[in-house]
C-alpha positions as a Markdown table, in Angstrom:
| # | Residue | x | y | z |
|---|---|---|---|---|
| 1 | Met | -0.2 | 0.1 | 0.0 |
| 2 | Asp | 1.6 | 3.4 | -0.9 |
| 3 | Lys | 2.1 | 6.3 | 1.2 |
| 4 | Asn | -0.8 | 8.3 | -0.1 |
| 5 | Thr | -3.5 | 5.6 | 0.3 |
| 6 | Leu | -2.1 | 5.2 | 4.0 |
| 7 | Asp | -2.2 | 9.0 | 4.5 |
| 8 | Asp | -5.6 | 9.1 | 3.1 |
| 9 | Leu | -6.9 | 6.3 | 5.5 |
| 10 | Ala | -5.4 | 7.9 | 8.2 |
| 11 | Ser | -7.0 | 11.2 | 7.5 |
| 12 | Arg | -10.4 | 9.7 | 7.0 |
| 13 | Leu | -10.1 | 7.9 | 10.4 |
| 14 | Ala | -9.0 | 11.2 | 12.0 |
| 15 | Asp | -12.0 | 13.0 | 10.5 |
| 16 | Ala | -14.3 | 11.2 | 12.6 |
| 17 | Val | -12.9 | 13.0 | 15.3 |
| 18 | Pro | -14.8 | 16.1 | 16.4 |
| 19 | Asn | -13.1 | 19.3 | 15.5 |
| 20 | Asp | -14.9 | 21.9 | 17.6 |
| 21 | Ile | -12.7 | 22.6 | 20.7 |
| 22 | Glu | -9.2 | 23.9 | 20.4 |
| 23 | Asn | -7.7 | 21.0 | 22.2 |
| 24 | Leu | -9.4 | 18.7 | 20.3 |
| 25 | Ala | -8.2 | 19.9 | 17.3 |
| 26 | Gln | -4.5 | 19.1 | 18.4 |
| 27 | Leu | -5.9 | 15.9 | 19.7 |
| 28 | Arg | -7.2 | 15.0 | 16.3 |
| 29 | Gly | -3.9 | 15.8 | 14.8 |
| 30 | Asp | -2.1 | 13.5 | 17.2 |
| 31 | Met | -4.8 | 10.7 | 16.4 |
| 32 | Glu | -4.2 | 11.0 | 12.9 |
| 33 | Gln | -0.5 | 10.4 | 13.2 |
| 34 | Asn | -1.2 | 7.4 | 15.3 |
| 35 | Phe | -3.5 | 6.1 | 12.9 |
| 36 | Arg | -1.1 | 6.2 | 10.3 |
| 37 | Ala | 1.8 | 4.8 | 12.2 |
| 38 | Leu | -0.6 | 1.9 | 13.6 |
| 39 | Leu | -1.9 | 1.5 | 9.8 |
| 40 | Ser | 1.6 | 1.4 | 8.4 |
| 41 | Asp | 2.8 | -1.3 | 11.1 |
| 42 | Leu | -0.1 | -3.4 | 10.5 |
| 43 | Leu | 0.3 | -3.4 | 6.8 |
| 44 | Asp | 4.2 | -3.7 | 7.3 |
| 45 | Arg | 3.2 | -7.3 | 9.3 |
| 46 | Leu | 0.9 | -8.5 | 6.8 |
| 47 | Glu | 4.1 | -8.9 | 4.2 |
| 48 | Leu | 1.8 | -8.0 | 1.4 |
| 49 | Val | 3.3 | -7.9 | -2.2 |
| 50 | Thr | 2.1 | -5.6 | -5.2 |
| 51 | Arg | 0.0 | -6.8 | -7.8 |
| 52 | Glu | 3.2 | -6.7 | -10.2 |
| 53 | Glu | 5.4 | -8.9 | -7.7 |
| 54 | Phe | 2.6 | -11.5 | -7.6 |
| 55 | Asp | 2.1 | -11.4 | -11.6 |
| 56 | Val | 6.0 | -12.0 | -11.7 |
| 57 | Gln | 5.8 | -14.9 | -9.3 |
| 58 | Arg | 2.8 | -16.3 | -11.0 |
| 59 | Lys | 4.7 | -16.0 | -14.5 |
| 60 | Val | 7.5 | -17.9 | -12.8 |
| 61 | Leu | 5.1 | -20.5 | -11.6 |
| 62 | Glu | 3.6 | -21.3 | -14.7 |
| 63 | Arg | 7.0 | -21.7 | -16.7 |
| 64 | Thr | 8.2 | -23.9 | -13.8 |
| 65 | Arg | 5.0 | -26.2 | -14.4 |
| 66 | Glu | 5.6 | -26.2 | -18.0 |
| 67 | Lys | 9.0 | -27.5 | -17.8 |
| 68 | Leu | 8.1 | -29.9 | -15.2 |
| 69 | Asp | 5.2 | -31.3 | -17.5 |
| 70 | Ala | 7.9 | -31.6 | -20.3 |
| 71 | Leu | 10.2 | -33.4 | -18.2 |
| 72 | Glu | 7.5 | -35.9 | -16.8 |
| 73 | Arg | 6.3 | -36.4 | -20.6 |
| 74 | Glu | 10.0 | -37.2 | -21.5 |
| 75 | Leu | 10.3 | -39.5 | -18.5 |
| 76 | Val | 7.2 | -41.5 | -19.5 |
| 77 | Ala | 8.5 | -41.5 | -23.3 |
| 78 | Leu | 11.8 | -43.0 | -22.0 |
| 79 | Gln | 10.4 | -45.4 | -19.7 |
| 80 | Ser | 8.4 | -46.8 | -22.4 |
| 81 | Asp | 11.3 | -46.8 | -24.9 |
| 82 | Ser | 13.2 | -48.8 | -22.5 |
| 83 | Gly | 10.4 | -51.3 | -22.0 |
| 84 | Ala | 10.0 | -51.9 | -25.6 |
| 85 | Asp | 13.6 | -53.2 | -26.1 |
């Protein structure tokens, strides 16, 4: 999750806090910083990957599967050839 999305989410959470008293405005700012830090920490612990990273790994896995399937076909062909002798 990028910083702008995180900042936007923290701002939305902070917007839920009333802003009608001077001290409450400071509290609101502190809460927004705390929300941002908390959300950032939680997202870091989730070990999320970007869509791009996911797609790259999916393609690697697809190529690996194709190679494995080809090797399995080759092995079956070799086994049947050696059984025909």
